[in-house]
C-alpha positions in Angstrom: -2.9 191.4 49.5 -6.0 192.4 47.5 -8.0 189.7 48.9 -7.8 190.5 52.5 -8.7 194.3 51.7 -11.6 193.1 49.4 -12.9 190.8 52.3 -12.6 193.7 54.9 -14.4 196.1 52.7 -17.2 193.6 52.1 -17.5 192.8 55.7 -17.6 196.4 56.5 -20.4 197.0 53.9 -22.2 194.1 55.8 -22.3 192.0 52.7 -22.0 188.2 52.2 -19.9 187.0 49.2 -23.3 186.0 47.6 -24.6 189.6 48.0 -21.5 191.3 46.6 -21.6 188.8 43.5 -25.3 189.6 42.9 -24.7 193.4 43.1 -21.3 193.2 40.8 -23.2 190.8 38.6 -20.4 188.1 38.8 -20.2 184.4 40.1 -19.9 183.8 44.0 -17.1 181.4 43.6 -15.1 184.2 41.8 -15.4 186.4 44.8 -14.0 183.6 46.9 -11.2 183.2 44.6 -10.4 187.1 44.8 -10.7 186.8 48.7 -8.3 184.1 49.0 -5.7 185.6 46.4 -6.3 182.7 43.9 -7.3 185.1 41.1 -6.6 188.8 40.4 -9.4 191.0 39.0 -9.1 192.9 35.7 -9.3 196.7 35.9 -12.8 196.4 34.7 -13.8 194.0 37.3 -11.9 195.9 40.0 -14.3 198.9 39.2 -17.3 196.8 39.3 -16.5 195.5 42.6 -15.9 199.0 43.9 -19.2 200.1 42.5 -21.0 197.3 44.3 -19.0 198.0 47.5 -19.8 201.7 47.3 -16.1 202.7 47.7 -13.7 204.3 45.1 -11.0 202.2 43.5 -8.5 204.4 44.8 -9.7 203.8 48.3 -9.2 199.9 47.8 -5.8 200.4 46.1 -4.7 202.5 49.1 -5.7 200.1 51.6 -3.7 197.4 49.7 -0.7 199.7 49.7 -1.2 200.0 53.4 -1.2 196.4 54.1 2.0 195.8 52.3 
């Protein structure tokens, strides 16, 4: 669930996985694992991703809730 929302937000921001990884200071393969729901981010990582995407964590979570 989170993966699809994360990917949509990244694409809306016009970013590649590599660009998001660079901004969030994490590895690109980790972004791929998150987007394919192979991994779940910690709360700290969720905030880093949201900061890099320029969205509030509450917005990301709301989108996940809507997609359920």
